[in-house]
Each structure stands twice: as structure tokens, then as C-alpha cells.
PyMOL Python script that loads the backbone (N, CA, C, O; Angstrom):
from pymol import cmd

cmd.read_pdbstr("""\
ATOM      1  N   MET A   1      29.558 -37.379-207.970  1.00  0.00           N
ATOM      2  CA  MET A   1      28.473 -36.865-208.758  1.00  0.00           C
ATOM      3  C   MET A   1      28.717 -37.131-210.248  1.00  0.00           C
ATOM      4  O   MET A   1      27.790 -37.468-210.985  1.00  0.00           O
ATOM      5  N   PHE A   2      29.963 -36.976-210.680  1.00  0.00           N
ATOM      6  CA  PHE A   2      30.280 -37.253-212.092  1.00  0.00           C
ATOM      7  C   PHE A   2      29.954 -38.700-212.438  1.00  0.00           C
ATOM      8  O   PHE A   2      29.419 -38.980-213.510  1.00  0.00           O
ATOM      9  N   ARG A   3      30.272 -39.610-211.540  1.00  0.00           N
ATOM     10  CA  ARG A   3      29.977 -41.032-211.772  1.00  0.00           C
ATOM     11  C   ARG A   3      28.482 -41.243-211.948  1.00  0.00           C
ATOM     12  O   ARG A   3      28.062 -42.003-212.821  1.00  0.00           O
ATOM     13  N   GLU A   4      27.681 -40.584-211.136  1.00  0.00           N
ATOM     14  CA  GLU A   4      26.227 -40.709-211.232  1.00  0.00           C
ATOM     15  C   GLU A   4      25.711 -40.172-212.567  1.00  0.00           C
ATOM     16  O   GLU A   4      24.853 -40.783-213.204  1.00  0.00           O
ATOM     17  N   VAL A   5      26.242 -39.032-212.978  1.00  0.00           N
ATOM     18  CA  VAL A   5      25.819 -38.425-214.241  1.00  0.00           C
ATOM     19  C   VAL A   5      26.222 -39.311-215.422  1.00  0.00           C
ATOM     20  O   VAL A   5      25.421 -39.549-216.326  1.00  0.00           O
ATOM     21  N   LEU A   6      27.446 -39.791-215.410  1.00  0.00           N
ATOM     22  CA  LEU A   6      27.918 -40.660-216.488  1.00  0.00           C
ATOM     23  C   LEU A   6      27.105 -41.954-216.525  1.00  0.00           C
ATOM     24  O   LEU A   6      26.747 -42.438-217.599  1.00  0.00           O
ATOM     25  N   HIS A   7      26.821 -42.504-215.364  1.00  0.00           N
ATOM     26  CA  HIS A   7      26.026 -43.723-215.261  1.00  0.00           C
ATOM     27  C   HIS A   7      24.638 -43.501-215.860  1.00  0.00           C
ATOM     28  O   HIS A   7      24.157 -44.324-216.639  1.00  0.00           O
ATOM     29  N   GLU A   8      24.001 -42.402-215.500  1.00  0.00           N
ATOM     30  CA  GLU A   8      22.660 -42.091-215.996  1.00  0.00           C
ATOM     31  C   GLU A   8      22.661 -41.929-217.520  1.00  0.00           C
ATOM     32  O   GLU A   8      21.781 -42.451-218.205  1.00  0.00           O
ATOM     33  N   ARG A   9      23.636 -41.213-218.035  1.00  0.00           N
ATOM     34  CA  ARG A   9      23.708 -41.006-219.491  1.00  0.00           C
ATOM     35  C   ARG A   9      24.007 -42.311-220.216  1.00  0.00           C
ATOM     36  O   ARG A   9      23.451 -42.570-221.284  1.00  0.00           O
ATOM     37  N   HIS A  10      24.868 -43.122-219.651  1.00  0.00           N
ATOM     38  CA  HIS A  10      25.263 -44.377-220.288  1.00  0.00           C
ATOM     39  C   HIS A  10      24.098 -45.365-220.342  1.00  0.00           C
ATOM     40  O   HIS A  10      23.939 -46.085-221.328  1.00  0.00           O
ATOM     41  N   LEU A  11      23.285 -45.400-219.286  1.00  0.00           N
ATOM     42  CA  LEU A  11      22.170 -46.343-219.237  1.00  0.00           C
ATOM     43  C   LEU A  11      21.028 -45.982-220.185  1.00  0.00           C
ATOM     44  O   LEU A  11      20.261 -46.855-220.592  1.00  0.00           O
ATOM     45  N   ASN A  12      20.912 -44.722-220.533  1.00  0.00           N
ATOM     46  CA  ASN A  12      19.832 -44.280-221.411  1.00  0.00           C
ATOM     47  C   ASN A  12      20.206 -44.587-222.863  1.00  0.00           C
ATOM     48  O   ASN A  12      21.047 -43.910-223.454  1.00  0.00           O
ATOM     49  N   LYS A  13      19.570 -45.616-223.429  1.00  0.00           N
ATOM     50  CA  LYS A  13      19.892 -46.034-224.796  1.00  0.00           C
ATOM     51  C   LYS A  13      19.520 -44.983-225.831  1.00  0.00           C
ATOM     52  O   LYS A  13      20.065 -44.982-226.934  1.00  0.00           O
ATOM     53  N   GLY A  14      18.606 -44.095-225.490  1.00  0.00           N
ATOM     54  CA  GLY A  14      18.173 -43.069-226.421  1.00  0.00           C
ATOM     55  C   GLY A  14      19.056 -41.829-226.432  1.00  0.00           C
ATOM     56  O   GLY A  14      18.788 -40.883-227.173  1.00  0.00           O
ATOM     57  N   THR A  15      20.101 -41.827-225.618  1.00  0.00           N
ATOM     58  CA  THR A  15      20.967 -40.650-225.535  1.00  0.00           C
ATOM     59  C   THR A  15      21.745 -40.448-226.829  1.00  0.00           C
ATOM     60  O   THR A  15      22.387 -41.366-227.340  1.00  0.00           O
ATOM     61  N   VAL A  16      21.672 -39.244-227.335  1.00  0.00           N
ATOM     62  CA  VAL A  16      22.478 -38.848-228.485  1.00  0.00           C
ATOM     63  C   VAL A  16      23.585 -37.960-227.931  1.00  0.00           C
ATOM     64  O   VAL A  16      23.314 -36.907-227.352  1.00  0.00           O
ATOM     65  N   TRP A  17      24.815 -38.382-228.108  1.00  0.00           N
ATOM     66  CA  TRP A  17      25.955 -37.629-227.581  1.00  0.00           C
ATOM     67  C   TRP A  17      26.305 -36.496-228.529  1.00  0.00           C
ATOM     68  O   TRP A  17      26.395 -36.690-229.741  1.00  0.00           O
ATOM     69  N   ARG A  18      26.500 -35.331-227.975  1.00  0.00           N
ATOM     70  CA  ARG A  18      26.932 -34.164-228.743  1.00  0.00           C
ATOM     71  C   ARG A  18      28.328 -33.762-228.293  1.00  0.00           C
ATOM     72  O   ARG A  18      28.822 -34.225-227.265  1.00  0.00           O
ATOM     73  N   ARG A  19      28.951 -32.900-229.073  1.00  0.00           N
ATOM     74  CA  ARG A  19      30.343 -32.512-228.837  1.00  0.00           C
ATOM     75  C   ARG A  19      30.640 -32.041-227.425  1.00  0.00           C
ATOM     76  O   ARG A  19      31.653 -32.434-226.847  1.00  0.00           O
ATOM     77  N   ASN A  20      29.787 -31.215-226.864  1.00  0.00           N
ATOM     78  CA  ASN A  20      30.080 -30.610-225.576  1.00  0.00           C
ATOM     79  C   ASN A  20      29.514 -31.371-224.387  1.00  0.00           C
ATOM     80  O   ASN A  20      29.651 -30.905-223.256  1.00  0.00           O
ATOM     81  N   ASP A  21      28.890 -32.508-224.593  1.00  0.00           N
ATOM     82  CA  ASP A  21      28.235 -33.229-223.505  1.00  0.00           C
ATOM     83  C   ASP A  21      29.198 -33.647-222.398  1.00  0.00           C
ATOM     84  O   ASP A  21      28.885 -33.494-221.218  1.00  0.00           O
ATOM     85  N   LEU A  22      30.341 -34.160-222.758  1.00  0.00           N
ATOM     86  CA  LEU A  22      31.292 -34.602-221.727  1.00  0.00           C
ATOM     87  C   LEU A  22      31.798 -33.409-220.921  1.00  0.00           C
ATOM     88  O   LEU A  22      31.932 -33.503-219.701  1.00  0.00           O
ATOM     89  N   THR A  23      32.076 -32.307-221.576  1.00  0.00           N
ATOM     90  CA  THR A  23      32.510 -31.096-220.869  1.00  0.00           C
ATOM     91  C   THR A  23      31.422 -30.616-219.925  1.00  0.00           C
ATOM     92  O   THR A  23      31.705 -30.276-218.777  1.00  0.00           O
ATOM     93  N   ASP A  24      30.184 -30.585-220.392  1.00  0.00           N
ATOM     94  CA  ASP A  24      29.064 -30.194-219.537  1.00  0.00           C
ATOM     95  C   ASP A  24      28.960 -31.116-218.329  1.00  0.00           C
ATOM     96  O   ASP A  24      28.745 -30.660-217.205  1.00  0.00           O
ATOM     97  N   MET A  25      29.111 -32.404-218.567  1.00  0.00           N
ATOM     98  CA  MET A  25      29.005 -33.370-217.469  1.00  0.00           C
ATOM     99  C   MET A  25      30.066 -33.126-216.407  1.00  0.00           C
ATOM    100  O   MET A  25      29.769 -33.181-215.214  1.00  0.00           O
ATOM    101  N   VAL A  26      31.280 -32.861-216.817  1.00  0.00           N
ATOM    102  CA  VAL A  26      32.369 -32.640-215.859  1.00  0.00           C
ATOM    103  C   VAL A  26      32.091 -31.397-215.020  1.00  0.00           C
ATOM    104  O   VAL A  26      32.092 -31.462-213.791  1.00  0.00           O
ATOM    105  N   TYR A  27      31.854 -30.277-215.675  1.00  0.00           N
ATOM    106  CA  TYR A  27      31.707 -29.017-214.941  1.00  0.00           C
ATOM    107  C   TYR A  27      30.396 -28.923-214.177  1.00  0.00           C
ATOM    108  O   TYR A  27      30.380 -28.415-213.056  1.00  0.00           O
ATOM    109  N   LEU A  28      29.302 -29.396-214.750  1.00  0.00           N
ATOM    110  CA  LEU A  28      28.031 -29.312-214.040  1.00  0.00           C
ATOM    111  C   LEU A  28      27.948 -30.295-212.883  1.00  0.00           C
ATOM    112  O   LEU A  28      27.292 -30.006-211.882  1.00  0.00           O
ATOM    113  N   SER A  29      28.597 -31.449-212.995  1.00  0.00           N
ATOM    114  CA  SER A  29      28.609 -32.368-211.851  1.00  0.00           C
ATOM    115  C   SER A  29      29.436 -31.783-210.709  1.00  0.00           C
ATOM    116  O   SER A  29      29.100 -31.981-209.541  1.00  0.00           O
ATOM    117  N   CYS A  30      30.513 -31.065-211.030  1.00  0.00           N
ATOM    118  CA  CYS A  30      31.285 -30.361-209.989  1.00  0.00           C
ATOM    119  C   CYS A  30      30.428 -29.280-209.349  1.00  0.00           C
ATOM    120  O   CYS A  30      30.404 -29.142-208.126  1.00  0.00           O
ATOM    121  N   ALA A  31      29.730 -28.520-210.167  1.00  0.00           N
ATOM    122  CA  ALA A  31      28.875 -27.453-209.650  1.00  0.00           C
ATOM    123  C   ALA A  31      27.777 -28.016-208.752  1.00  0.00           C
ATOM    124  O   ALA A  31      27.487 -27.454-207.696  1.00  0.00           O
ATOM    125  N   ALA A  32      27.171 -29.118-209.166  1.00  0.00           N
ATOM    126  CA  ALA A  32      26.082 -29.711-208.387  1.00  0.00           C
ATOM    127  C   ALA A  32      26.576 -30.208-207.030  1.00  0.00           C
ATOM    128  O   ALA A  32      25.814 -30.242-206.064  1.00  0.00           O
ATOM    129  N   GLY A  33      27.831 -30.587-206.958  1.00  0.00           N
ATOM    130  CA  GLY A  33      28.390 -31.063-205.698  1.00  0.00           C
ATOM    131  C   GLY A  33      28.735 -29.959-204.722  1.00  0.00           C
ATOM    132  O   GLY A  33      28.751 -30.185-203.512  1.00  0.00           O
ATOM    133  N   TYR A  34      29.014 -28.763-205.227  1.00  0.00           N
ATOM    134  CA  TYR A  34      29.506 -27.692-204.358  1.00  0.00           C
ATOM    135  C   TYR A  34      28.659 -26.426-204.345  1.00  0.00           C
ATOM    136  O   TYR A  34      28.605 -25.737-203.327  1.00  0.00           O
ATOM    137  N   ALA A  35      28.007 -26.110-205.439  1.00  0.00           N
ATOM    138  CA  ALA A  35      27.253 -24.856-205.529  1.00  0.00           C
ATOM    139  C   ALA A  35      25.892 -24.992-204.848  1.00  0.00           C
ATOM    140  O   ALA A  35      25.342 -26.088-204.737  1.00  0.00           O
ATOM    141  N   ASP A  36      25.369 -23.871-204.401  1.00  0.00           N
ATOM    142  CA  ASP A  36      24.038 -23.876-203.800  1.00  0.00           C
ATOM    143  C   ASP A  36      22.956 -24.123-204.846  1.00  0.00           C
ATOM    144  O   ASP A  36      21.936 -24.746-204.552  1.00  0.00           O
ATOM    145  N   PHE A  37      23.178 -23.633-206.070  1.00  0.00           N
ATOM    146  CA  PHE A  37      22.207 -23.768-207.155  1.00  0.00           C
ATOM    147  C   PHE A  37      22.940 -23.995-208.467  1.00  0.00           C
ATOM    148  O   PHE A  37      24.049 -23.501-208.670  1.00  0.00           O
ATOM    149  N   VAL A  38      22.303 -24.750-209.352  1.00  0.00           N
ATOM    150  CA  VAL A  38      22.858 -24.985-210.684  1.00  0.00           C
ATOM    151  C   VAL A  38      21.771 -24.653-211.701  1.00  0.00           C
ATOM    152  O   VAL A  38      20.627 -25.084-211.561  1.00  0.00           O
ATOM    153  N   VAL A  39      22.136 -23.886-212.719  1.00  0.00           N
ATOM    154  CA  VAL A  39      21.221 -23.559-213.806  1.00  0.00           C
ATOM    155  C   VAL A  39      21.817 -24.156-215.081  1.00  0.00           C
ATOM    156  O   VAL A  39      22.955 -23.856-215.444  1.00  0.00           O
ATOM    157  N   CYS A  40      21.034 -25.006-215.758  1.00  0.00           N
ATOM    158  CA  CYS A  40      21.547 -25.670-216.958  1.00  0.00           C
ATOM    159  C   CYS A  40      20.388 -26.078-217.865  1.00  0.00           C
ATOM    160  O   CYS A  40      19.220 -25.899-217.517  1.00  0.00           O
ATOM    161  N   GLU A  41      20.722 -26.622-219.019  1.00  0.00           N
ATOM    162  CA  GLU A  41      19.702 -27.048-219.973  1.00  0.00           C
ATOM    163  C   GLU A  41      18.884 -28.206-219.404  1.00  0.00           C
ATOM    164  O   GLU A  41      19.291 -28.867-218.449  1.00  0.00           O
ATOM    165  N   ARG A  42      17.734 -28.431-220.010  1.00  0.00           N
ATOM    166  CA  ARG A  42      16.769 -29.407-219.504  1.00  0.00           C
ATOM    167  C   ARG A  42      17.338 -30.814-219.365  1.00  0.00           C
ATOM    168  O   ARG A  42      17.209 -31.430-218.307  1.00  0.00           O
ATOM    169  N   HIS A  43      17.964 -31.328-220.416  1.00  0.00           N
ATOM    170  CA  HIS A  43      18.436 -32.712-220.363  1.00  0.00           C
ATOM    171  C   HIS A  43      19.487 -32.907-219.271  1.00  0.00           C
ATOM    172  O   HIS A  43      19.410 -33.856-218.491  1.00  0.00           O
ATOM    173  N   MET A  44      20.447 -32.024-219.220  1.00  0.00           N
ATOM    174  CA  MET A  44      21.489 -32.146-218.198  1.00  0.00           C
ATOM    175  C   MET A  44      20.909 -31.925-216.808  1.00  0.00           C
ATOM    176  O   MET A  44      21.354 -32.540-215.839  1.00  0.00           O
ATOM    177  N   GLY A  45      19.924 -31.055-216.712  1.00  0.00           N
ATOM    178  CA  GLY A  45      19.254 -30.832-215.432  1.00  0.00           C
ATOM    179  C   GLY A  45      18.559 -32.086-214.933  1.00  0.00           C
ATOM    180  O   GLY A  45      18.598 -32.396-213.742  1.00  0.00           O
ATOM    181  N   ASN A  46      17.920 -32.808-215.850  1.00  0.00           N
ATOM    182  CA  ASN A  46      17.258 -34.062-215.470  1.00  0.00           C
ATOM    183  C   ASN A  46      18.272 -35.094-214.985  1.00  0.00           C
ATOM    184  O   ASN A  46      18.043 -35.786-213.993  1.00  0.00           O
ATOM    185  N   VAL A  47      19.382 -35.188-215.687  1.00  0.00           N
ATOM    186  CA  VAL A  47      20.424 -36.148-215.323  1.00  0.00           C
ATOM    187  C   VAL A  47      21.005 -35.791-213.956  1.00  0.00           C
ATOM    188  O   VAL A  47      21.192 -36.671-213.116  1.00  0.00           O
ATOM    189  N   LEU A  48      21.290 -34.511-213.726  1.00  0.00           N
ATOM    190  CA  LEU A  48      21.829 -34.070-212.434  1.00  0.00           C
ATOM    191  C   LEU A  48      20.839 -34.320-211.301  1.00  0.00           C
ATOM    192  O   LEU A  48      21.221 -34.780-210.225  1.00  0.00           O
ATOM    193  N   THR A  49      19.572 -34.016-211.546  1.00  0.00           N
ATOM    194  CA  THR A  49      18.552 -34.213-210.521  1.00  0.00           C
ATOM    195  C   THR A  49      18.449 -35.685-210.131  1.00  0.00           C
ATOM    196  O   THR A  49      18.370 -36.006-208.945  1.00  0.00           O
ATOM    197  N   GLN A  50      18.448 -36.580-211.116  1.00  0.00           N
ATOM    198  CA  GLN A  50      18.385 -38.015-210.818  1.00  0.00           C
ATOM    199  C   GLN A  50      19.607 -38.467-210.011  1.00  0.00           C
ATOM    200  O   GLN A  50      19.480 -39.234-209.057  1.00  0.00           O
ATOM    201  N   GLY A  51      20.777 -37.990-210.401  1.00  0.00           N
ATOM    202  CA  GLY A  51      22.002 -38.349-209.682  1.00  0.00           C
ATOM    203  C   GLY A  51      21.994 -37.851-208.248  1.00  0.00           C
ATOM    204  O   GLY A  51      22.384 -38.577-207.333  1.00  0.00           O
ATOM    205  N   LEU A  52      21.550 -36.613-208.047  1.00  0.00           N
ATOM    206  CA  LEU A  52      21.485 -36.058-206.695  1.00  0.00           C
ATOM    207  C   LEU A  52      20.491 -36.825-205.826  1.00  0.00           C
ATOM    208  O   LEU A  52      20.747 -37.066-204.646  1.00  0.00           O
ATOM    209  N   LYS A  53      19.370 -37.203-206.407  1.00  0.00           N
ATOM    210  CA  LYS A  53      18.383 -37.983-205.653  1.00  0.00           C
ATOM    211  C   LYS A  53      18.945 -39.345-205.257  1.00  0.00           C
ATOM    212  O   LYS A  53      18.721 -39.809-204.139  1.00  0.00           O
ATOM    213  N   ARG A  54      19.679 -39.989-206.174  1.00  0.00           N
ATOM    214  CA  ARG A  54      20.284 -41.287-205.847  1.00  0.00           C
ATOM    215  C   ARG A  54      21.305 -41.157-204.727  1.00  0.00           C
ATOM    216  O   ARG A  54      21.484 -42.078-203.930  1.00  0.00           O
ATOM    217  N   LEU A  55      21.973 -40.013-204.670  1.00  0.00           N
ATOM    218  CA  LEU A  55      22.955 -39.774-203.612  1.00  0.00           C
ATOM    219  C   LEU A  55      22.307 -39.208-202.338  1.00  0.00           C
ATOM    220  O   LEU A  55      22.991 -38.866-201.373  1.00  0.00           O
ATOM    221  N   ARG A  56      20.986 -39.121-202.364  1.00  0.00           N
ATOM    222  CA  ARG A  56      20.199 -38.610-201.237  1.00  0.00           C
ATOM    223  C   ARG A  56      20.583 -37.176-200.875  1.00  0.00           C
ATOM    224  O   ARG A  56      20.710 -36.824-199.702  1.00  0.00           O
ATOM    225  N   ARG A  57      20.762 -36.365-201.906  1.00  0.00           N
ATOM    226  CA  ARG A  57      21.030 -34.942-201.732  1.00  0.00           C
ATOM    227  C   ARG A  57      19.880 -34.163-202.335  1.00  0.00           C
ATOM    228  O   ARG A  57      19.232 -34.616-203.279  1.00  0.00           O
ATOM    229  N   GLN A  58      19.635 -33.002-201.787  1.00  0.00           N
ATOM    230  CA  GLN A  58      18.531 -32.183-202.288  1.00  0.00           C
ATOM    231  C   GLN A  58      18.916 -31.543-203.611  1.00  0.00           C
ATOM    232  O   GLN A  58      19.869 -30.766-203.663  1.00  0.00           O
ATOM    233  N   PRO A  59      18.193 -31.853-204.679  1.00  0.00           N
ATOM    234  CA  PRO A  59      18.513 -31.236-205.970  1.00  0.00           C
ATOM    235  C   PRO A  59      18.066 -29.775-206.000  1.00  0.00           C
ATOM    236  O   PRO A  59      16.912 -29.464-205.707  1.00  0.00           O
ATOM    237  N   ARG A  60      18.974 -28.900-206.349  1.00  0.00           N
ATOM    238  CA  ARG A  60      18.670 -27.486-206.547  1.00  0.00           C
ATOM    239  C   ARG A  60      19.143 -27.118-207.948  1.00  0.00           C
ATOM    240  O   ARG A  60      20.044 -26.300-208.136  1.00  0.00           O
ATOM    241  N   VAL A  61      18.499 -27.755-208.922  1.00  0.00           N
ATOM    242  CA  VAL A  61      18.865 -27.608-210.328  1.00  0.00           C
ATOM    243  C   VAL A  61      17.696 -26.941-211.049  1.00  0.00           C
ATOM    244  O   VAL A  61      16.543 -27.346-210.898  1.00  0.00           O
ATOM    245  N   PHE A  62      18.015 -25.916-211.832  1.00  0.00           N
ATOM    246  CA  PHE A  62      16.994 -25.139-212.523  1.00  0.00           C
ATOM    247  C   PHE A  62      17.315 -25.046-214.013  1.00  0.00           C
ATOM    248  O   PHE A  62      18.476 -25.103-214.418  1.00  0.00           O
ATOM    249  N   ARG A  63      16.267 -24.904-214.815  1.00  0.00           N
ATOM    250  CA  ARG A  63      16.442 -24.767-216.268  1.00  0.00           C
ATOM    251  C   ARG A  63      16.699 -23.336-216.685  1.00  0.00           C
ATOM    252  O   ARG A  63      17.389 -23.088-217.674  1.00  0.00           O
ATOM    253  N   ARG A  64      16.151 -22.394-215.942  1.00  0.00           N
ATOM    254  CA  ARG A  64      16.283 -20.982-216.296  1.00  0.00           C
ATOM    255  C   ARG A  64      16.715 -20.191-215.069  1.00  0.00           C
ATOM    256  O   ARG A  64      16.368 -20.532-213.939  1.00  0.00           O
ATOM    257  N   LEU A  65      17.465 -19.147-215.305  1.00  0.00           N
ATOM    258  CA  LEU A  65      17.900 -18.300-214.209  1.00  0.00           C
ATOM    259  C   LEU A  65      16.702 -17.666-213.504  1.00  0.00           C
ATOM    260  O   LEU A  65      16.705 -17.495-212.285  1.00  0.00           O
ATOM    261  N   ARG A  66      15.686 -17.323-214.280  1.00  0.00           N
ATOM    262  CA  ARG A  66      14.498 -16.724-213.654  1.00  0.00           C
ATOM    263  C   ARG A  66      13.783 -17.714-212.739  1.00  0.00           C
ATOM    264  O   ARG A  66      13.116 -17.301-211.790  1.00  0.00           O
ATOM    265  N   ASP A  67      13.910 -19.007-213.008  1.00  0.00           N
ATOM    266  CA  ASP A  67      13.329 -20.012-212.117  1.00  0.00           C
ATOM    267  C   ASP A  67      14.137 -20.132-210.826  1.00  0.00           C
ATOM    268  O   ASP A  67      13.586 -20.422-209.764  1.00  0.00           O
ATOM    269  N   ALA A  68      15.434 -19.910-210.928  1.00  0.00           N
ATOM    270  CA  ALA A  68      16.311 -20.015-209.760  1.00  0.00           C
ATOM    271  C   ALA A  68      16.284 -18.758-208.902  1.00  0.00           C
ATOM    272  O   ALA A  68      16.619 -18.813-207.719  1.00  0.00           O
ATOM    273  N   ALA A  69      15.892 -17.628-209.477  1.00  0.00           N
ATOM    274  CA  ALA A  69      15.953 -16.349-208.774  1.00  0.00           C
ATOM    275  C   ALA A  69      15.225 -16.347-207.426  1.00  0.00           C
ATOM    276  O   ALA A  69      15.794 -15.850-206.454  1.00  0.00           O
ATOM    277  N   PRO A  70      13.998 -16.874-207.311  1.00  0.00           N
ATOM    278  CA  PRO A  70      13.342 -16.875-205.995  1.00  0.00           C
ATOM    279  C   PRO A  70      14.115 -17.694-204.946  1.00  0.00           C
ATOM    280  O   PRO A  70      14.220 -17.283-203.791  1.00  0.00           O
ATOM    281  N   ALA A  71      14.646 -18.839-205.348  1.00  0.00           N
ATOM    282  CA  ALA A  71      15.414 -19.667-204.411  1.00  0.00           C
ATOM    283  C   ALA A  71      16.700 -18.958-203.995  1.00  0.00           C
ATOM    284  O   ALA A  71      17.108 -19.030-202.836  1.00  0.00           O
ATOM    285  N   ILE A  72      17.334 -18.276-204.943  1.00  0.00           N
ATOM    286  CA  ILE A  72      18.550 -17.524-204.631  1.00  0.00           C
ATOM    287  C   ILE A  72      18.212 -16.373-203.688  1.00  0.00           C
ATOM    288  O   ILE A  72      18.930 -16.121-202.720  1.00  0.00           O
ATOM    289  N   GLY A  73      17.113 -15.678-203.979  1.00  0.00           N
ATOM    290  CA  GLY A  73      16.674 -14.583-203.102  1.00  0.00           C
ATOM    291  C   GLY A  73      16.377 -15.068-201.697  1.00  0.00           C
ATOM    292  O   GLY A  73      16.760 -14.420-200.723  1.00  0.00           O
ATOM    293  N   ASP A  74      15.695 -16.206-201.579  1.00  0.00           N
ATOM    294  CA  ASP A  74      15.406 -16.777-200.259  1.00  0.00           C
ATOM    295  C   ASP A  74      16.694 -17.111-199.523  1.00  0.00           C
ATOM    296  O   ASP A  74      16.826 -16.838-198.330  1.00  0.00           O
ATOM    297  N   ARG A  75      17.639 -17.701-200.237  1.00  0.00           N
ATOM    298  CA  ARG A  75      18.917 -18.074-199.638  1.00  0.00           C
ATOM    299  C   ARG A  75      19.689 -16.844-199.171  1.00  0.00           C
ATOM    300  O   ARG A  75      20.244 -16.837-198.072  1.00  0.00           O
ATOM    301  N   LEU A  76      19.724 -15.804-200.002  1.00  0.00           N
ATOM    302  CA  LEU A  76      20.414 -14.577-199.633  1.00  0.00           C
ATOM    303  C   LEU A  76      19.725 -13.885-198.458  1.00  0.00           C
ATOM    304  O   LEU A  76      20.382 -13.310-197.590  1.00  0.00           O
ATOM    305  N   GLY A  77      18.407 -13.949-198.444  1.00  0.00           N
ATOM    306  CA  GLY A  77      17.657 -13.357-197.337  1.00  0.00           C
ATOM    307  C   GLY A  77      17.894 -14.071-196.023  1.00  0.00           C
ATOM    308  O   GLY A  77      17.979 -13.438-194.971  1.00  0.00           O
ATOM    309  N   SER A  78      18.001 -15.395-196.083  1.00  0.00           N
ATOM    310  CA  SER A  78      18.205 -16.162-194.842  1.00  0.00           C
ATOM    311  C   SER A  78      19.628 -16.036-194.324  1.00  0.00           C
ATOM    312  O   SER A  78      19.846 -16.157-193.118  1.00  0.00           O
ATOM    313  N   THR A  79      20.605 -15.797-195.195  1.00  0.00           N
ATOM    314  CA  THR A  79      21.995 -15.663-194.744  1.00  0.00           C
ATOM    315  C   THR A  79      22.328 -14.221-194.379  1.00  0.00           C
ATOM    316  O   THR A  79      23.330 -13.980-193.705  1.00  0.00           O
ATOM    317  N   ALA A  80      21.510 -13.253-194.808  1.00  0.00           N
ATOM    318  CA  ALA A  80      21.778 -11.854-194.488  1.00  0.00           C
ATOM    319  C   ALA A  80      21.579 -11.563-193.009  1.00  0.00           C
ATOM    320  O   ALA A  80      22.169 -10.622-192.478  1.00  0.00           O
ATOM    321  N   HIS A  81      20.755 -12.362-192.341  1.00  0.00           N
ATOM    322  CA  HIS A  81      20.465 -12.143-190.933  1.00  0.00           C
ATOM    323  C   HIS A  81      21.389 -12.897-189.994  1.00  0.00           C
ATOM    324  O   HIS A  81      21.279 -12.755-188.776  1.00  0.00           O
ATOM    325  N   THR A  82      22.294 -13.691-190.535  1.00  0.00           N
ATOM    326  CA  THR A  82      23.177 -14.487-189.675  1.00  0.00           C
ATOM    327  C   THR A  82      24.516 -13.828-189.522  1.00  0.00           C
ATOM    328  O   THR A  82      25.388 -14.355-188.832  1.00  0.00           O
TER     329      THR A  82
END
""", "prot")
cmd.dss("prot")
cmd.show_as("cartoon", "prot")
cmd.util.cbc("prot")
cmd.orient("prot")
């Protein structure tokens, strides 16, 4: 996943690199590979979503926690009965 994120950022000529971008890429790509849901800023969310789609994985990336809350609730509801 990190390779996909780095590839996506590198190919975008308009990308402006900021101090924490590499750190975000490392930790959020790990989260996207293992966590059920990832909540992050818009730009990184777009990069993660594109990478997950290229890897043929379902993207569960959200910009705001309130946007993720219904999906988290659904997930908790479906696992509570098992």
C-alpha cells in the first residue's frame, strides 16, 4: 500500500510536499492495509482511495469521523450478532 501511495504522489506533478507528508504516508498506508476504516485529510484520502482501488481492495477511507460513524456503527452491529 505504501508503494501505491508513494507512486500516486510521485506521479502528480502538482503535488506540493509538506513536512509531515512522508510520515502521513507511512502510517496511513499501514492503517489502510489493516484497519477496517481510515479517517484522514482530503488529499491523503484521495491518494489512499486510488491506491486501494488499484490493488482491487474496497476503500473505506473517510474525511471526517462523522462520515465514518455510520459505517462503523453498521460494522459493530453486524459483528455484535456473531
